[in-house]
C-alpha positions in Angstrom: 100.5 -112.9 -0.9 101.6 -109.8 -2.8 99.4 -106.9 -3.5 97.4 -107.2 -6.7 98.2 -104.7 -9.5 95.3 -102.4 -9.8 94.9 -100.4 -13.0 93.2 -97.0 -13.0 90.5 -98.1 -15.5 89.6 -101.1 -13.4 89.4 -98.9 -10.3 87.2 -96.3 -12.1 84.9 -99.2 -13.1 84.7 -100.5 -9.5 84.1 -96.9 -8.2 81.2 -96.5 -10.6 79.7 -99.8 -9.3 80.2 -98.7 -5.7 78.7 -95.2 -6.3 75.7 -96.9 -7.9 75.2 -99.2 -5.0 75.6 -96.4 -2.4 73.0 -94.2 -4.3 70.7 -97.2 -4.3 71.0 -97.5 -0.6 70.3 -93.8 -0.2 67.0 -94.3 -2.2 66.1 -97.3 -0.1 66.6 -95.4 3.1 64.3 -92.7 1.9 61.5 -95.3 1.3 62.2 -97.0 4.6 61.9 -93.6 6.4 58.6 -93.0 4.6 57.4 -96.4 5.9 58.5 -95.3 9.4 56.5 -92.1 9.1 53.4 -94.1 8.1 53.8 -96.4 11.1 54.4 -93.6 13.6 51.1 -92.1 12.6 49.4 -95.4 13.0 50.7 -96.7 16.3 50.5 -95.5 19.9 51.9 -98.6 21.6 55.1 -97.5 23.4 57.0 -100.7 22.6 56.3 -100.4 18.9 57.2 -96.7 18.9 60.4 -97.6 20.6 61.2 -100.1 17.9 60.4 -97.5 15.2 62.8 -95.1 16.9 65.4 -97.8 16.9 65.1 -98.2 13.1 65.0 -94.5 12.6 68.3 -94.2 14.5 69.8 -97.1 12.6 68.8 -95.5 9.2 70.3 -92.2 10.3 73.6 -94.0 11.3 73.6 -95.9 8.0 72.9 -92.7 6.0 75.9 -91.0 7.7 78.1 -94.0 6.8 77.0 -93.8 3.2 77.9 -90.1 3.1 81.4 -90.9 4.6 81.9 -93.7 2.0 80.9 -91.4 -0.9 83.3 -88.7 0.4 86.2 -91.1 0.7 85.4 -92.6 -2.7 85.4 -89.1 -4.3 88.8 -88.3 -2.7 90.3 -91.6 -3.9 88.8 -91.0 -7.4 90.5 -87.5 -7.5 93.8 -89.0 -6.6 93.5 -91.6 -9.3 92.5 -88.9 -11.9 95.6 -86.9 -10.9 97.7 -90.0 -11.5 96.1 -90.7 -14.8 96.9 -87.1 -15.9 100.6 -87.9 -15.2 100.1 -91.0 -17.4 100.8 -93.4 -14.6 98.5 -96.4 -15.0 99.8 -98.6 -12.1 98.8 -97.6 -8.7 101.5 -97.1 -6.1 101.2 -99.5 -3.2 99.7 -97.0 -0.8 96.9 -96.2 -3.2 96.3 -99.8 -4.0 96.1 -100.5 -0.2 93.6 -97.7 0.2 91.5 -99.1 -2.6 91.5 -102.6 -1.1 90.7 -101.1 2.4 87.8 -99.2 0.9 86.5 -102.4 -0.8 86.7 -104.2 2.6 84.8 -101.4 4.3 82.1 -101.5 1.7 81.8 -105.3 2.0 81.5 -105.0 5.8 78.8 -102.3 5.4 77.0 -104.3 2.8 76.7 -107.2 5.4 75.5 -104.9 8.2 73.0 -103.2 6.0 71.6 -106.5 4.6 71.1 -107.7 8.2 69.4 -104.4 9.2 67.0 -104.7 6.1 66.1 -108.3 7.0 65.2 -107.2 10.6 63.2 -104.2 9.3 61.3 -106.4 6.8 60.5 -108.9 9.6 59.2 -106.0 11.7 57.1 -104.6 8.8 55.5 -108.1 8.3 54.4 -107.9 11.9 53.1 -104.4 12.1 52.2 -103.1 8.6 
């Protein structure tokens, strides 16, 4: 299968969607961390505190991944903007490849994050 032709305007649109999704995740992580703080002040049970620490670590890791994704997205966006200035609307194959790789990274992260949220909500149902 050949590489799809990606136009700059379509990529900008997809980037805006991705940025919105990543910003939403960042907001969610803030509220999840607030929940953790409430629980830490409520529980003394070592097993529960260990689980809270596990989730705190997972949220830190996920927050770092979001930062990396946003940085890479910004870099890609800058490259596209430079190309647009030169009035080149078709992406060269290496940029198209980068775009598709980024899309795949985001989809993978979306699955991992959804699973983490499910686990965390199950945990909250038990201990909130």
